[in-house]
Jmol script that loads the backbone (N, CA, C; Angstrom):
load data "model"
ATOM      1  N   MET A   1     -13.424 -34.229  29.562  1.00  0.00           N
ATOM      2  CA  MET A   1     -14.653 -34.503  30.200  1.00  0.00           C
ATOM      3  C   MET A   1     -15.780 -33.720  29.561  1.00  0.00           C
ATOM      4  N   GLY A   2     -15.526 -33.390  28.347  1.00  0.00           N
ATOM      5  CA  GLY A   2     -16.570 -32.717  27.618  1.00  0.00           C
ATOM      6  C   GLY A   2     -17.335 -33.682  26.726  1.00  0.00           C
ATOM      7  N   ARG A   3     -17.083 -34.961  26.907  1.00  0.00           N
ATOM      8  CA  ARG A   3     -17.769 -35.951  26.073  1.00  0.00           C
ATOM      9  C   ARG A   3     -19.114 -36.303  26.662  1.00  0.00           C
ATOM     10  N   SER A   4     -20.056 -36.468  25.755  1.00  0.00           N
ATOM     11  CA  SER A   4     -21.370 -36.902  26.216  1.00  0.00           C
ATOM     12  C   SER A   4     -21.403 -38.422  26.177  1.00  0.00           C
ATOM     13  N   PRO A   5     -22.221 -39.028  26.997  1.00  0.00           N
ATOM     14  CA  PRO A   5     -22.291 -40.481  27.008  1.00  0.00           C
ATOM     15  C   PRO A   5     -22.816 -40.996  25.655  1.00  0.00           C
ATOM     16  N   ALA A   6     -22.292 -42.142  25.241  1.00  0.00           N
ATOM     17  CA  ALA A   6     -22.704 -42.735  23.966  1.00  0.00           C
ATOM     18  C   ALA A   6     -24.105 -43.310  24.088  1.00  0.00           C
ATOM     19  N   VAL A   7     -24.899 -43.018  23.116  1.00  0.00           N
ATOM     20  CA  VAL A   7     -26.267 -43.530  23.087  1.00  0.00           C
ATOM     21  C   VAL A   7     -26.362 -44.452  21.864  1.00  0.00           C
ATOM     22  N   PHE A   8     -26.882 -45.650  22.079  1.00  0.00           N
ATOM     23  CA  PHE A   8     -26.991 -46.604  20.996  1.00  0.00           C
ATOM     24  C   PHE A   8     -28.227 -46.289  20.164  1.00  0.00           C
ATOM     25  N   ALA A   9     -27.973 -46.006  18.906  1.00  0.00           N
ATOM     26  CA  ALA A   9     -29.074 -45.767  17.978  1.00  0.00           C
ATOM     27  C   ALA A   9     -28.876 -46.738  16.813  1.00  0.00           C
ATOM     28  N   PRO A  10     -29.761 -47.698  16.635  1.00  0.00           N
ATOM     29  CA  PRO A  10     -29.564 -48.728  15.611  1.00  0.00           C
ATOM     30  C   PRO A  10     -29.411 -48.161  14.193  1.00  0.00           C
ATOM     31  N   GLU A  11     -30.160 -47.142  13.838  1.00  0.00           N
ATOM     32  CA  GLU A  11     -30.051 -46.612  12.476  1.00  0.00           C
ATOM     33  C   GLU A  11     -28.704 -45.938  12.236  1.00  0.00           C
ATOM     34  N   VAL A  12     -28.145 -45.301  13.262  1.00  0.00           N
ATOM     35  CA  VAL A  12     -26.822 -44.688  13.111  1.00  0.00           C
ATOM     36  C   VAL A  12     -25.757 -45.782  13.010  1.00  0.00           C
ATOM     37  N   PHE A  13     -25.886 -46.807  13.820  1.00  0.00           N
ATOM     38  CA  PHE A  13     -24.942 -47.920  13.797  1.00  0.00           C
ATOM     39  C   PHE A  13     -24.962 -48.615  12.435  1.00  0.00           C
ATOM     40  N   LEU A  14     -26.148 -48.908  11.919  1.00  0.00           N
ATOM     41  CA  LEU A  14     -26.261 -49.587  10.631  1.00  0.00           C
ATOM     42  C   LEU A  14     -25.746 -48.711   9.495  1.00  0.00           C
ATOM     43  N   ALA A  15     -25.942 -47.416   9.577  1.00  0.00           N
ATOM     44  CA  ALA A  15     -25.458 -46.515   8.532  1.00  0.00           C
ATOM     45  C   ALA A  15     -23.934 -46.499   8.509  1.00  0.00           C
ATOM     46  N   LYS A  16     -23.315 -46.585   9.661  1.00  0.00           N
ATOM     47  CA  LYS A  16     -21.855 -46.589   9.701  1.00  0.00           C
ATOM     48  C   LYS A  16     -21.288 -47.949   9.285  1.00  0.00           C
ATOM     49  N   MET A  17     -22.026 -49.031   9.501  1.00  0.00           N
ATOM     50  CA  MET A  17     -21.528 -50.362   9.200  1.00  0.00           C
ATOM     51  C   MET A  17     -21.769 -50.786   7.748  1.00  0.00           C
ATOM     52  N   SER A  18     -22.619 -50.102   7.035  1.00  0.00           N
ATOM     53  CA  SER A  18     -22.881 -50.474   5.649  1.00  0.00           C
ATOM     54  C   SER A  18     -22.731 -49.259   4.743  1.00  0.00           C
ATOM     55  N   PRO A  19     -21.492 -48.875   4.479  1.00  0.00           N
ATOM     56  CA  PRO A  19     -21.290 -47.726   3.588  1.00  0.00           C
ATOM     57  C   PRO A  19     -21.645 -48.098   2.150  1.00  0.00           C
ATOM     58  N   LYS A  20     -22.030 -47.114   1.379  1.00  0.00           N
ATOM     59  CA  LYS A  20     -22.371 -47.333  -0.024  1.00  0.00           C
ATOM     60  C   LYS A  20     -21.083 -47.546  -0.808  1.00  0.00           C
ATOM     61  N   ARG A  21     -21.064 -48.582  -1.627  1.00  0.00           N
ATOM     62  CA  ARG A  21     -19.881 -48.889  -2.419  1.00  0.00           C
ATOM     63  C   ARG A  21     -20.221 -48.727  -3.891  1.00  0.00           C
ATOM     64  N   ASP A  22     -19.191 -48.434  -4.665  1.00  0.00           N
ATOM     65  CA  ASP A  22     -19.352 -48.308  -6.097  1.00  0.00           C
ATOM     66  C   ASP A  22     -19.577 -49.695  -6.694  1.00  0.00           C
ATOM     67  N   ALA A  23     -20.501 -49.813  -7.622  1.00  0.00           N
ATOM     68  CA  ALA A  23     -20.823 -51.109  -8.225  1.00  0.00           C
ATOM     69  C   ALA A  23     -19.638 -51.649  -9.025  1.00  0.00           C
ATOM     70  N   ARG A  24     -18.875 -50.781  -9.675  1.00  0.00           N
ATOM     71  CA  ARG A  24     -17.718 -51.246 -10.446  1.00  0.00           C
ATOM     72  C   ARG A  24     -16.641 -51.831  -9.545  1.00  0.00           C
ATOM     73  N   SER A  25     -16.394 -51.192  -8.418  1.00  0.00           N
ATOM     74  CA  SER A  25     -15.358 -51.724  -7.526  1.00  0.00           C
ATOM     75  C   SER A  25     -15.818 -53.034  -6.885  1.00  0.00           C
ATOM     76  N   THR A  26     -17.113 -53.147  -6.589  1.00  0.00           N
ATOM     77  CA  THR A  26     -17.631 -54.397  -6.037  1.00  0.00           C
ATOM     78  C   THR A  26     -17.526 -55.518  -7.066  1.00  0.00           C
ATOM     79  N   GLY A  27     -17.873 -55.233  -8.301  1.00  0.00           N
ATOM     80  CA  GLY A  27     -17.775 -56.236  -9.360  1.00  0.00           C
ATOM     81  C   GLY A  27     -16.338 -56.662  -9.605  1.00  0.00           C
ATOM     82  N   ALA A  28     -15.426 -55.681  -9.606  1.00  0.00           N
ATOM     83  CA  ALA A  28     -14.010 -56.004  -9.804  1.00  0.00           C
ATOM     84  C   ALA A  28     -13.482 -56.857  -8.651  1.00  0.00           C
ATOM     85  N   ALA A  29     -13.898 -56.544  -7.427  1.00  0.00           N
ATOM     86  CA  ALA A  29     -13.454 -57.323  -6.268  1.00  0.00           C
ATOM     87  C   ALA A  29     -13.970 -58.762  -6.344  1.00  0.00           C
ATOM     88  N   VAL A  30     -15.218 -58.930  -6.754  1.00  0.00           N
ATOM     89  CA  VAL A  30     -15.784 -60.278  -6.871  1.00  0.00           C
ATOM     90  C   VAL A  30     -15.037 -61.065  -7.942  1.00  0.00           C
ATOM     91  N   LEU A  31     -14.797 -60.451  -9.094  1.00  0.00           N
ATOM     92  CA  LEU A  31     -14.077 -61.144 -10.165  1.00  0.00           C
ATOM     93  C   LEU A  31     -12.655 -61.520  -9.752  1.00  0.00           C
ATOM     94  N   LEU A  32     -11.972 -60.625  -9.069  1.00  0.00           N
ATOM     95  CA  LEU A  32     -10.615 -60.930  -8.622  1.00  0.00           C
ATOM     96  C   LEU A  32     -10.599 -62.067  -7.606  1.00  0.00           C
ATOM     97  N   HIS A  33     -11.559 -62.082  -6.705  1.00  0.00           N
ATOM     98  CA  HIS A  33     -11.616 -63.156  -5.719  1.00  0.00           C
ATOM     99  C   HIS A  33     -11.924 -64.500  -6.389  1.00  0.00           C
ATOM    100  N   VAL A  34     -12.851 -64.507  -7.338  1.00  0.00           N
ATOM    101  CA  VAL A  34     -13.174 -65.742  -8.047  1.00  0.00           C
ATOM    102  C   VAL A  34     -11.949 -66.237  -8.825  1.00  0.00           C
ATOM    103  N   ALA A  35     -11.245 -65.327  -9.487  1.00  0.00           N
ATOM    104  CA  ALA A  35     -10.054 -65.717 -10.247  1.00  0.00           C
ATOM    105  C   ALA A  35      -8.976 -66.278  -9.314  1.00  0.00           C
ATOM    106  N   ALA A  36      -8.789 -65.649  -8.162  1.00  0.00           N
ATOM    107  CA  ALA A  36      -7.777 -66.125  -7.216  1.00  0.00           C
ATOM    108  C   ALA A  36      -8.139 -67.510  -6.676  1.00  0.00           C
ATOM    109  N   ILE A  37      -9.403 -67.731  -6.373  1.00  0.00           N
ATOM    110  CA  ILE A  37      -9.830 -69.035  -5.852  1.00  0.00           C
ATOM    111  C   ILE A  37      -9.663 -70.109  -6.921  1.00  0.00           C
ATOM    112  N   LEU A  38     -10.052 -69.797  -8.165  1.00  0.00           N
ATOM    113  CA  LEU A  38      -9.879 -70.768  -9.249  1.00  0.00           C
ATOM    114  C   LEU A  38      -8.408 -71.074  -9.497  1.00  0.00           C
ATOM    115  N   LEU A  39      -7.557 -70.079  -9.400  1.00  0.00           N
ATOM    116  CA  LEU A  39      -6.120 -70.292  -9.584  1.00  0.00           C
ATOM    117  C   LEU A  39      -5.568 -71.228  -8.507  1.00  0.00           C
ATOM    118  N   VAL A  40      -5.963 -71.006  -7.281  1.00  0.00           N
ATOM    119  CA  VAL A  40      -5.494 -71.861  -6.179  1.00  0.00           C
ATOM    120  C   VAL A  40      -5.989 -73.287  -6.369  1.00  0.00           C
ATOM    121  N   LEU A  41      -7.257 -73.447  -6.758  1.00  0.00           N
ATOM    122  CA  LEU A  41      -7.790 -74.792  -6.971  1.00  0.00           C
ATOM    123  C   LEU A  41      -7.106 -75.483  -8.149  1.00  0.00           C
ATOM    124  N   TRP A  42      -6.839 -74.743  -9.214  1.00  0.00           N
ATOM    125  CA  TRP A  42      -6.187 -75.326 -10.391  1.00  0.00           C
ATOM    126  C   TRP A  42      -4.757 -75.775 -10.058  1.00  0.00           C
ATOM    127  N   VAL A  43      -4.008 -74.921  -9.365  1.00  0.00           N
ATOM    128  CA  VAL A  43      -2.636 -75.287  -8.991  1.00  0.00           C
ATOM    129  C   VAL A  43      -2.650 -76.497  -8.055  1.00  0.00           C
ATOM    130  N   GLY A  44      -3.572 -76.522  -7.129  1.00  0.00           N
ATOM    131  CA  GLY A  44      -3.675 -77.670  -6.227  1.00  0.00           C
ATOM    132  C   GLY A  44      -4.017 -78.948  -6.960  1.00  0.00           C
ATOM    133  N   ALA A  45      -4.900 -78.856  -7.943  1.00  0.00           N
ATOM    134  CA  ALA A  45      -5.282 -80.055  -8.713  1.00  0.00           C
ATOM    135  C   ALA A  45      -4.109 -80.554  -9.547  1.00  0.00           C
ATOM    136  N   VAL A  46      -3.334 -79.665 -10.122  1.00  0.00           N
ATOM    137  CA  VAL A  46      -2.195 -80.070 -10.942  1.00  0.00           C
ATOM    138  C   VAL A  46      -1.114 -80.699 -10.065  1.00  0.00           C
ATOM    139  N   LYS A  47      -0.842 -80.110  -8.922  1.00  0.00           N
ATOM    140  CA  LYS A  47       0.219 -80.612  -8.044  1.00  0.00           C
ATOM    141  C   LYS A  47      -0.141 -81.943  -7.394  1.00  0.00           C
ATOM    142  N   THR A  48      -1.425 -82.168  -7.114  1.00  0.00           N
ATOM    143  CA  THR A  48      -1.797 -83.402  -6.429  1.00  0.00           C
ATOM    144  C   THR A  48      -2.144 -84.517  -7.397  1.00  0.00           C
ATOM    145  N   GLY A  49      -2.216 -84.251  -8.665  1.00  0.00           N
ATOM    146  CA  GLY A  49      -2.445 -85.304  -9.631  1.00  0.00           C
ATOM    147  C   GLY A  49      -3.891 -85.548  -9.977  1.00  0.00           C
ATOM    148  N   PHE A  50      -4.807 -84.665  -9.573  1.00  0.00           N
ATOM    149  CA  PHE A  50      -6.197 -84.840  -9.968  1.00  0.00           C
ATOM    150  C   PHE A  50      -6.348 -84.654 -11.469  1.00  0.00           C
ATOM    151  N   MET A  51      -5.495 -83.860 -12.022  1.00  0.00           N
ATOM    152  CA  MET A  51      -5.533 -83.628 -13.452  1.00  0.00           C
ATOM    153  C   MET A  51      -4.310 -84.308 -14.070  1.00  0.00           C
ATOM    154  N   ALA A  52      -4.276 -85.611 -13.989  1.00  0.00           N
ATOM    155  CA  ALA A  52      -3.140 -86.359 -14.511  1.00  0.00           C
ATOM    156  C   ALA A  52      -3.109 -86.246 -16.033  1.00  0.00           C
ATOM    157  N   PRO A  53      -1.937 -86.271 -16.611  1.00  0.00           N
ATOM    158  CA  PRO A  53      -1.855 -86.210 -18.063  1.00  0.00           C
ATOM    159  C   PRO A  53      -2.503 -87.451 -18.675  1.00  0.00           C
ATOM    160  N   PRO A  54      -3.011 -87.337 -19.870  1.00  0.00           N
ATOM    161  CA  PRO A  54      -3.655 -88.503 -20.487  1.00  0.00           C
ATOM    162  C   PRO A  54      -2.667 -89.643 -20.681  1.00  0.00           C
ATOM    163  N   LYS A  55      -3.127 -90.832 -20.438  1.00  0.00           N
ATOM    164  CA  LYS A  55      -2.250 -91.998 -20.524  1.00  0.00           C
ATOM    165  C   LYS A  55      -2.153 -92.468 -21.966  1.00  0.00           C
ATOM    166  N   MET A  56      -0.958 -92.882 -22.335  1.00  0.00           N
ATOM    167  CA  MET A  56      -0.747 -93.418 -23.675  1.00  0.00           C
ATOM    168  C   MET A  56      -1.212 -94.875 -23.682  1.00  0.00           C
ATOM    169  N   LEU A  57      -2.007 -95.207 -24.653  1.00  0.00           N
ATOM    170  CA  LEU A  57      -2.471 -96.583 -24.762  1.00  0.00           C
ATOM    171  C   LEU A  57      -1.465 -97.380 -25.572  1.00  0.00           C
ATOM    172  N   MET A  58      -1.051 -98.492 -25.009  1.00  0.00           N
ATOM    173  CA  MET A  58      -0.114 -99.364 -25.704  1.00  0.00           C
ATOM    174  C   MET A  58      -0.940-100.466 -26.361  1.00  0.00           C
ATOM    175  N   THR A  59      -0.760-100.610 -27.638  1.00  0.00           N
ATOM    176  CA  THR A  59      -1.479-101.656 -28.341  1.00  0.00           C
ATOM    177  C   THR A  59      -0.497-102.715 -28.806  1.00  0.00           C
ATOM    178  N   ALA A  60      -0.935-103.925 -28.810  1.00  0.00           N
ATOM    179  CA  ALA A  60      -0.100-105.037 -29.262  1.00  0.00           C
ATOM    180  C   ALA A  60      -0.930-105.878 -30.218  1.00  0.00           C
ATOM    181  N   ASP A  61      -0.273-106.353 -31.259  1.00  0.00           N
ATOM    182  CA  ASP A  61      -0.947-107.245 -32.187  1.00  0.00           C
ATOM    183  C   ASP A  61      -0.998-108.638 -31.574  1.00  0.00           C
ATOM    184  N   ILE A  62      -2.180-109.153 -31.456  1.00  0.00           N
ATOM    185  CA  ILE A  62      -2.350-110.484 -30.881  1.00  0.00           C
ATOM    186  C   ILE A  62      -2.695-111.420 -32.026  1.00  0.00           C
ATOM    187  N   ASN A  63      -1.755-112.262 -32.364  1.00  0.00           N
ATOM    188  CA  ASN A  63      -1.950-113.241 -33.428  1.00  0.00           C
ATOM    189  C   ASN A  63      -2.045-114.619 -32.815  1.00  0.00           C
ATOM    190  N   THR A  64      -2.648-115.515 -33.541  1.00  0.00           N
ATOM    191  CA  THR A  64      -2.707-116.890 -33.048  1.00  0.00           C
ATOM    192  C   THR A  64      -1.309-117.491 -33.144  1.00  0.00           C
ATOM    193  N   PRO A  65      -0.919-118.287 -32.179  1.00  0.00           N
ATOM    194  CA  PRO A  65       0.417-118.886 -32.219  1.00  0.00           C
ATOM    195  C   PRO A  65       0.513-119.904 -33.359  1.00  0.00           C
ATOM    196  N   PRO A  66       1.721-120.205 -33.803  1.00  0.00           N
ATOM    197  CA  PRO A  66       1.848-121.205 -34.873  1.00  0.00           C
ATOM    198  C   PRO A  66       1.372-122.571 -34.387  1.00  0.00           C
ATOM    199  N   GLU A  67       0.945-123.373 -35.320  1.00  0.00           N
ATOM    200  CA  GLU A  67       0.421-124.683 -34.964  1.00  0.00           C
ATOM    201  C   GLU A  67       1.542-125.562 -34.430  1.00  0.00           C
ATOM    202  N   MET A  68       1.249-126.286 -33.384  1.00  0.00           N
ATOM    203  CA  MET A  68       2.235-127.173 -32.765  1.00  0.00           C
ATOM    204  C   MET A  68       2.460-128.382 -33.661  1.00  0.00           C
ATOM    205  N   PRO A  69       3.694-128.873 -33.744  1.00  0.00           N
ATOM    206  CA  PRO A  69       3.941-130.080 -34.550  1.00  0.00           C
ATOM    207  C   PRO A  69       3.245-131.285 -33.908  1.00  0.00           C
ATOM    208  N   LYS A  70       2.933-132.219 -34.720  1.00  0.00           N
ATOM    209  CA  LYS A  70       2.258-133.423 -34.226  1.00  0.00           C
ATOM    210  C   LYS A  70       3.175-134.167 -33.264  1.00  0.00           C
ATOM    211  N   ALA A  71       2.648-134.682 -32.202  1.00  0.00           N
ATOM    212  CA  ALA A  71       3.427-135.308 -31.146  1.00  0.00           C
ATOM    213  C   ALA A  71       4.139-136.577 -31.609  1.00  0.00           C
ATOM    214  N   LYS A  72       3.514-137.369 -32.445  1.00  0.00           N
ATOM    215  CA  LYS A  72       4.146-138.636 -32.847  1.00  0.00           C
ATOM    216  C   LYS A  72       5.355-138.400 -33.737  1.00  0.00           C
ATOM    217  N   ASP A  73       5.388-137.254 -34.476  1.00  0.00           N
ATOM    218  CA  ASP A  73       6.515-136.973 -35.348  1.00  0.00           C
ATOM    219  C   ASP A  73       7.692-136.361 -34.581  1.00  0.00           C
ATOM    220  N   VAL A  74       7.444-135.686 -33.516  1.00  0.00           N
ATOM    221  CA  VAL A  74       8.480-134.941 -32.811  1.00  0.00           C
ATOM    222  C   VAL A  74       9.039-135.736 -31.645  1.00  0.00           C
ATOM    223  N   MET A  75       8.204-136.366 -30.885  1.00  0.00           N
ATOM    224  CA  MET A  75       8.622-137.039 -29.666  1.00  0.00           C
ATOM    225  C   MET A  75       9.367-138.322 -30.030  1.00  0.00           C
ATOM    226  N   GLY A  76      10.574-138.472 -29.489  1.00  0.00           N
ATOM    227  CA  GLY A  76      11.362-139.662 -29.777  1.00  0.00           C
ATOM    228  C   GLY A  76      11.034-140.784 -28.814  1.00  0.00           C
ATOM    229  N   GLY A  77      11.143-140.485 -27.556  1.00  0.00           N
ATOM    230  CA  GLY A  77      10.853-141.499 -26.556  1.00  0.00           C
ATOM    231  C   GLY A  77      11.982-142.499 -26.429  1.00  0.00           C
ATOM    232  N   GLY A  78      11.819-143.450 -25.602  1.00  0.00           N
ATOM    233  CA  GLY A  78      12.837-144.468 -25.376  1.00  0.00           C
ATOM    234  C   GLY A  78      13.295-144.412 -23.940  1.00  0.00           C
ATOM    235  N   ALA A  79      13.865-145.499 -23.485  1.00  0.00           N
ATOM    236  CA  ALA A  79      14.248-145.597 -22.088  1.00  0.00           C
ATOM    237  C   ALA A  79      15.702-145.239 -21.877  1.00  0.00           C
ATOM    238  N   GLY A  80      16.391-144.952 -22.904  1.00  0.00           N
ATOM    239  CA  GLY A  80      17.793-144.647 -22.728  1.00  0.00           C
ATOM    240  C   GLY A  80      18.623-145.903 -22.842  1.00  0.00           C
ATOM    241  N   SER A  81      19.807-145.869 -22.351  1.00  0.00           N
ATOM    242  CA  SER A  81      20.716-147.010 -22.457  1.00  0.00           C
ATOM    243  C   SER A  81      20.347-148.036 -21.404  1.00  0.00           C
ATOM    244  N   VAL A  82      20.152-149.280 -21.870  1.00  0.00           N
ATOM    245  CA  VAL A  82      19.805-150.340 -20.937  1.00  0.00           C
ATOM    246  C   VAL A  82      21.006-150.679 -20.076  1.00  0.00           C
ATOM    247  N   GLY A  83      22.190-150.521 -20.597  1.00  0.00           N
ATOM    248  CA  GLY A  83      23.381-150.858 -19.853  1.00  0.00           C
ATOM    249  C   GLY A  83      23.600-149.948 -18.659  1.00  0.00           C
ATOM    250  N   ARG A  84      23.145-148.815 -18.688  1.00  0.00           N
ATOM    251  CA  ARG A  84      23.351-147.884 -17.570  1.00  0.00           C
ATOM    252  C   ARG A  84      22.437-148.218 -16.396  1.00  0.00           C
ATOM    253  N   LEU A  85      21.305-148.838 -16.655  1.00  0.00           N
ATOM    254  CA  LEU A  85      20.381-149.127 -15.577  1.00  0.00           C
ATOM    255  C   LEU A  85      20.835-150.312 -14.752  1.00  0.00           C
ATOM    256  N   ARG A  86      21.668-151.193 -15.316  1.00  0.00           N
ATOM    257  CA  ARG A  86      22.062-152.386 -14.576  1.00  0.00           C
ATOM    258  C   ARG A  86      23.270-152.200 -13.758  1.00  0.00           C
TER     259      ARG A  86
END
end "model"
wireframe off; spacefill off
backbone 0.3
color backbone group
């Protein structure tokens, strides 16, 4: 019971909530966080297929087809055996 009641003083509160940090440690922390976030995004992109491997292009030679034989020389025609129809 030897404690005095707490008095709110904004400048004391702000001084305790914002300690001075070393610039090198802050820079290292920022770089590590950026690297970790990029690593997570890269792994996610690879696993989900956003970065699909390049597709192989299949090429085919397209040539004009050979000329069709003339119809009168190839087509025989005829009705077949007349004896079978009767």
